[in-house]
N, C-alpha and C positions, 0 to 999 in steps of 0.2 A: 820622275814618273816614267814608268816603262811604256813606251809608245806602242809596242806590239800588243800589250794587253789592252791599252786604251782603244786602239783601232779595232780590236776584236769586239769591244763593247758597242761600237758604232756600226758594225757590219750589219747589213740587212739579214734578217732571220726569215726562214720560211714560216708560213702561216698554216696552222692546222684548222681546216674547216670542219665544223661539226654539222652533221646532217641530223636534225632532230625531228621527231614525229610525235604527234598527239593522236592516239589510235581512235578516238571518238570525240564528238563534239557535244556530248551530253553533259548535263550538270554544270554548265558554264556559269560562273558568278556574274552578277550584273556589273555593268561599267559604273565606275564612280569617279567623279571629277571634283577637284578642289573648287571652292566657292569662286565664282566669277569666270571660270573656264567653261568652254563649250566644245563639243565635237560637231563637225560637219563634213559632208561629202564634198568632192570636187565640184566646182562650178566652172562653167566656161570662163576663160580669162584668168584662171588660177595658175597658169603655166609659169609666169615670172616668179611668183611666191614659191611655187613648188621647186623650181630650179634653184632659187636662193636657199631653200632648206637643204637640198642635195649638196650644194656647195659648202654650206656652213657646217653641216653635220658629217658628211662622208667624203667629199671629194679631195680634201687635203690629206687624207690618210691613205698612203700608198698600199697599205695592207688590205684595204677594203676592195670589194668588187668594183668594177668600173661604173661609176655613177654617171648619169647623163650630164653633159656639159653645156648643151645649148637647148633652146626650146625646140629646135628641129629634132634633136636627139629624143626629147620627150615624146614628140609626135611619132617618130619612127618606132621607138621601143614600146610605147604604151598606147597612146591615143589612137594610133592606126591599127592596133591589134584587134582581131575579131573578138578577143576576150575582154576588151576594155569595156568597163561599165563604171560610170561616175560613182555609183553607190559602193564600189569596192575600194575607193580611195578615200581615206580619212585624214582630216586635219584636226589637231587640237588647237584651239584658238584661245589666246591669253586674254585676260580682262581688258587689255588695251586694244584688242581687236587684231593683234598681230599673230600670224601662225607661229606656234611654239613647237610643233612636232608633226610627224606624219607616219602613216603606215598604209600598206596595201594588202587587201584580201585578193591576191592574184591567182590566176589559173595558168598553168603551163603544161606542156606535154613532156612527159618523161617515160622512157621505155614504151613508146607508142600509145600511152593512155594519158588523158588529162588528169591532173592532180591539183588540189587546192594547196596554196602555199601562203604563208605569212611572209611578206616581202617588204624590205626597206623600212623597217621600224626605226625611227630616230627622233630624238628630242634635242633641241638646242640646249647647250650647257647651262645657260642662265635659268632654264625652267626645269632642270633635272632635280630629282628628289621630291617631286610632287606626285609621283605614280602615274605620270602621263604616258610613259612608254607602255606600262601594263594596261592602262585604259585603252590606248590605241590598239594594242594587240588583241585585247578582248573584243573591241568593236569589230575587228576583222574576223575573229573566230565566230562571233554571233552572225556576221554577214555570211560567212561560208555555210553555217548551219541553215540560215534562211534560204540559201541557194541550193540546199539539198546535199551538200558534201558530207560524207561519213567521217572524214578525218582531215588532218592538216599536217603539212610538212613545213620546215624552214631550214635555211642554211645560215650559220653564223660563224664567226671566227673565234678561235680559242682565247684571244686577248680581250674579248668583250665579256668580262666576268659578270658585270652588273646585268647585262642583257640575258646571259645564260641563267642567272638566278631567277629572273622574271619568268623566262620560258619554262623552267622547271616548276615554279610555283603554279604555272598555268597548265601543267600536266604533260609537258613535252619531255621526252627522254632522248638521249643520244642513240641513234640507230647505227651510225657508222661515222668514221672520220676520213678526211682526205687531206693530204699535205700538198700545199702549193709551194712552188719554188720561191726563193727570196725575190722580192721585187728588184728591178734594175736600179742601180744608183746613178 
């Protein structure tokens, strides 16, 4: 085996971030859930389950954005924000009552103006293939529409092919790309 080529295969690669935009929130399809699954908003005391979802879905992937690691991180980044509203945080709940996935209809300031974004959409591996990610994303888009937003943005990484296909089905298109340097090893 040629060790130089093997080491190249294990070198960290830079990540291309895709900035995607849905120019309007009209004609959104309804949310649909598999039998036994439900959607619900954040309730007080959900922080431990929320953090567990972050850990299990995102935090072990160094290519992802920095996920909150502690309940204090959740409070600092989300719950203490003037833009926090429990109805913007969605959980998919499995038939056994366990959280299966999450998504946020978040608002952030970009270029000095607030914008609606689809944020931290993720489903635990055991629950994938049930269209829960799409349902969670749609729940957020419907929430943004109820809140009066005309459009929605999101950022994802180029290696998330399944997520990109969902976003494209939901009317998002790539507006521009950004390259992140390779993560430290």
